[in-house]
Structure formats: structure tokens, C-alpha cells
Phi, psi and omega in degrees: 000135177278102185296324181298314178295321179302311182290320180296324178296318179290325176304312182293315182300312182290325178295319179294318178295324178295318181293321177299314180294324179295317178296320179296318178299317181295320178299315182284344174296321178292316178299321180298316180294315180297317180298320180295315182293314181295317180297315179297319180293319180297318179295320180297320182284313182289330182297333180283342184253338184266160175299158186299322183290328176290325177297316178297318179298320178296317180297314181296315180298318179296315182296320179294313180295318180293324178297318178295322178295318179297318179296319177296319181295319177295326176298324176301314181295318179299319179295319179297317179294326180294317179291328174296321178293321177299321177298319178295317180305314182288328176294320178298321179293321177298319177297320181295321177301329179266022174068026173242099179241028184292341182289339183274146181294142191263357177070024182303328182294345180265358181293133182220109182302336181272356180294147184303333185208349192303317182290312185293330184261011177057046180285322181234170178091187183298140179059032182265171177292325178301315179295325181293322186265338191297117173233025180278156180244335186256159178297321181288328177293321178298319179296317182293321177298318177297320179298321178302319185275343183263341188232147177278133178272165175286161180301317180297318180293322178302315182294319180291325177294319180302315180295320179295318181293320177302317181292316182293331178305320185279350183262060185300311181299315181298316181298317182291321176296321179299314178294319182296322180294333181257000190302319185264016179298128175240087180242170181218136178299327179299316181289327175296318179295323177297318178297317179296326177294319178298324180300336182266349181288151177283142178290154178232352177260309184292343177258017178231114185299318181299315182292332180285321184269342183302318180298342175273321186281317186302310179301323179297315179298317183293318178296316179299316178297322179294318179297314180295315180298321180292321182294317182264000182054039179230110181290345181296337178281338182271317187301320180298337182288348178277344185299315181301317182291320179296321179296314182292319179298318180292321182291328184259001187305313184296316181291320178296315181298322179292317177299317180295320179299320184283336187247340192303318184284349184280348184306302183287325178302311182294326178297319177293315180301319182297320179298317181291320181292323177300323178295325177289318184298327188269001181264157175255125181243155182246324184290143183303319183294315181293322178294320179293319178294318179297325182295338177297332183268350187232035180289138178055034178059025177250136184274123178295322182298320178293321179293320179290322175298321178298316178297318178300318180295316180301315179296323179297325178288326175290330180290356173300342177303336179290341180286140182295335182267007182297330181298323178294315179299322180291317181295322183281332187222358187056049184309313183301315182292326178302313186275335171295320178299317179294323175300313183292326176293321177297316181297320180298328182274328191238006186301331181272001184248332187302319178299320178294322180295317177297319179299314181296319181295314183290330175294316179299321180295318179295313180295324177299322178297317179289325176298319177295321178302313182293323179296318180285345180229070187296342181272355176286158183231164173271134181288163174255122179267118185249169180270334181281154186272067177219141179244133176221119177238129177247125182055051174291131178233158178283125184301334184265356177268127181306145185303328182293330183249356182289135176247107182281156178222156176263153177211130176221124183194155173291153178255016173220120175070041179210138180229133171261123175262118182253117177251158181168163182280179181298141177068012182286337179115016181297311182296321178296322178296317178299316181292328177299311180295312184297313183293324178291326175295316179302315179296319179300319182283350176266355183089010185272159166293158182236159181274085184195165173272330175203142180209112178243134181197159174276178172298123192221136172253135183259138174225137185230154169217094186227329185230049180293136182231164175300139174249089187296326181292342177251006184053045185245131176283164179296327180293316180292323177298322178294320178299318178298320180294316179295322177298318178301316181293317179301317180296321179294321177296317180296328182270006185305324183293341180276355180241165179265019182230152174279156177254128181235120183251152178229114184239132183240115179051065182294146178058038183286354182269010180231178183289164189298323181292312178299318182297316181296314180297313180295321181296317178299316180297319180295315181298317179297320180293319180294321177295317180299326181273010180065031175283158180216143179169194183234134178237122175264135185207154170264352184280094184293337181293337178295340180299337180295342180295335181300320184293328184261002191265354180058041175089357182274348175234132179229138180270131172233160180209160172234118186264157175234131178269131180245117178235100183065239179266006185254134176250133179241121180253127176252349174055028183253132179284133177228162175281149177111190183250141182297140178243002185251146179224139185219012184300312182292325179295319178295322178297318178297320181293339177271001179090013179270125183284128179245115178268132180292000000 
């Protein structure tokens, strides 16, 4: 199937449906205005001739009918916006097929130089794997997707994720509707944390008898005072009835303001979350993980989306405080206390569920991203996680290199006490090969499909040292930073027996910050120590003398190479891994191609 044509066709279909709905909405906007004017005029004319109770019935009937029409009309607009969002979703996918995924957030905020592999394997930041796979809409979903890529899952969790991703792959329409419903979400982790903090606060209205009954008593006193004052034409009878509400408002002002501060921004966030959760609630799933996640939203036959919508509505009524006339509403009815009470009643019923609902939503978003990844890369496969300490990859490819230009390679090696030394000239593809292996292991440990024809491996943790840089805030040179990184890896290899996973390291040009003699001596010592500790991994190097270690290693070191063919002024790169030591050199040729004069 031509995915680009598939997505472009859907772009057009959804855009056309959006335009039809938009035109329909605009037509009914005129009808809505005319209906309001005609209805209002009719009531005004008939009301002068009909009995008062019939006039009231006409007003109530008109308001109810017009309100339903307005809601239906608003539904038209919501539907139109949804199809416009669906068109965008498919356009973004078409762009991604053509290797343009810049519209998706890159997860730069999750970048951590101290992480075992994230920087070296391009997991986050511009043109990263996170940006390539990310189809999340919420702040919490983005965090969960990052967690998938930063941490190794348990074997059981890997298997359940694989099944969930397989199922979501086939639910193209469901996935796209899910993304479209969340596309315009504007949430903030800070505001989510404020809401969670409010959930832990003690109530102050529902545990106070005066505050609970005051919203019933105050309006009665004010109405009574107003009637008496109107009857006797003395406002002095009315004004004292305002004192109780003013007293209560002043006494509760600080607590009400704090509750409002913690919840006010959650109104729109929760409305978006509710739409996405409703979409989850109404689908039928087969895989155990998806069914378990869905059950979080449907406990005791109660809908989480409806409950969250209710919370959003309550907060919207409390947000009336932003209106300049809210003080009048508060004095006459204690509006704030009415809705604070409803907030606290909601919290009492659902405080133990909101965290689970957020958990379920962010899991669905992460899994949805992987389902989309597999759909767009139908030739990728799920790895087999084995108990023996051997890794075998057939046609391993780099996930971020387009299939048309990707050069896959095979790799077979033990994951305990074995090192592959990869030699080759500049630009031959050594670093890309290391990243290919490393990123596919990371994906395997996340439960994701991998870019390979076959991939078998044990539970494995990846550690890299490829892009060490100066740390100016620590007054640390790049060489010292690399030493610290290597020490960290050595310690992880030594502690391997304390974990249920193998350690796999990827080192690129180790000890490059010192002279060639020191580098060679140090590199040999490091390799011998790693082998002694049963470490396993791949080391890329220009130091051809290290190849001599293969002869003395009794099979624990094997030489691989990537060659470059030089024909006159032309360099040919095949990026293919072969056994043996590199025999090609191209530094001077590359310098000449850059216009640098090389004198013999």
C-alpha cells in the first residue's frame, strides 16, 4: 500500500467534510439570529394580549427550544472542527512518510546528559526518535512516552505492550480520531500538579454546617428584606439582610481564592481529557493491557469522561469570579460557596480515581504513538526476548533513516564477555552502525517494534560513550568527561550480576582527547578490563593496532570493518559491515574535496 497516497486521500476527504459542515453551520447561524429576533418579537406582542401565566409558558418554551437549537448548532461547529483536525492528522502523517516530522514536539525537555544513552542515540531533541514517534497531545502523555524510551520495562510488560501495539496498529480510524480529539489541547504539567495538590487539601465548606446552609438562607433573607423594603418604601429594611453574606464572603475569601487558584486552569484541560477518555470508553479492545486500561475509566459502570466533564463544568462556574459583576452574584447567593461545595463533593467521591484516569490516558497516548509507528513501518517486526545471553539481528536498520536509503546490517554476538571492534575510515558509517544497534535495543526493551527482519536478544540495558563534551559548569574538559562516563560504564558492567539484565555498551573513539600512544595503551587496558568483567558491546575506532587483540582474546574480541572504495577523486560508501580490519583511508581525500590543499 502506498501510504502517502492513502494519507493524502484521507486529507482531502476530511477537508471536504469539514467544508460542508462549515457551510451548514454558517447557514444556520443566520437562521439562529432570525429565530431569536422573531421569537422575541412574537413573545413581546402576544404577551400583551395573553394572560400572564401563558406569557410565562411562552417565554419558558421559547428559551428551552432556543437553547436546544443553540446546542445543536454548536455541535455542528464542533463536528466541523473535528474533521478539520482529522485532515491535519493525516497531512502530518503524509509529511512524516516523506521524512518531515518537524511538526511533532521533540521532547527536548526530557534530554539528560547523564542518562545512559539518550544523548548519544538521538532519543530526544530535533530530528530525534521521540519527535519521529510522538503522537501525544497531553503533557502527561508526553511524559509517559519519554518514560517508555528512557527506561527498560519488565519482560511481562514488554509482552503486554507488544500485544497492545499490534492491536492499535489495525485501528487506524480510532487512532486518528483519538489524536484529533486531543489536537488542540493546551495543558500544562504545572496546572495538573496544582489540581492534584487541591485533591489532597482538606474541605472547608462541606465540613462546616454554617457554610453549607448559608447559600439556602441568605437568598431567602435578601428576598424577604427586599419585599418588606419595597412594601414600606424603606431601604433600611433591605440593607441589613446583606450583612450575613458579606460576613461569610469576607471570612471565606482566603480559602475560596486558594481553591480557585489551584483549580481555575483545569477547566479547559479537563474538558479535552474528557473527550479523549470518552473515545477510549466507547471502543472495544481485545489485548489484556488495553482492556485493563479501559477498565480504569468504567469502574462500577460509571463513566470517567462524564465525571471529568462534571468537574470541568463545576470549575467553569467557579471561574465566574473572573466576571466584574461576580461580587453582586456572591452577595445575593453566595455563588462561590455553592460551587466550592460541589467541588468538595466531587472530590469526596472521586479523589481516589483521578490519578488512575490520568494514568490510563497517558498510557493510551504512548501506546497509540507506537501503534502509529508500526502502521507507518509495516516491515518492522517485534523482537523475541530470550533467556540466553546472545544477540542476533538480521537486517538491522537505523529507525530514522528512510527505507529507500537505509543500509541494513546483520549482527550476531554474545551479550556477556564479548566485544566487536569496528574499524573504518571517516564517514564510513561506524557511528551510525553503533546507533542502529543501540536504538533498536532501546526499542526492544520498551516493547516497541524494531527496524529489522529479525531481532533476538536477552533483557539488556544499553550504555553509551559517543558524544562526551566539555562541562563548563563543572570546569570539566571533554577528556575528563569521557573518563567519568567510562568509569560509570565499567561500574555498571561490574554490577551486572546484581541485575536481571545484561549490559551492552557502545563506545565511539574512546580516549580521543589524548595522544595516540596514551590512547592505544588506555584503550587496550579498558577492553581487557571489560572482557574480564564479562562486559559486552561494540567499540568503533580508528586505532588499527587494537585489532591485534583479536588474536590474544580467545574469541572474546572480533574485528569488524566498514570499507570505503577510493577511485581517483571519487569515494564510494557501502555502509556494510564485514569481518576483518579496515584497509581503506580517506582523510586526505576528504580534505581535498573540501578545498584544503594537501602537499605530498
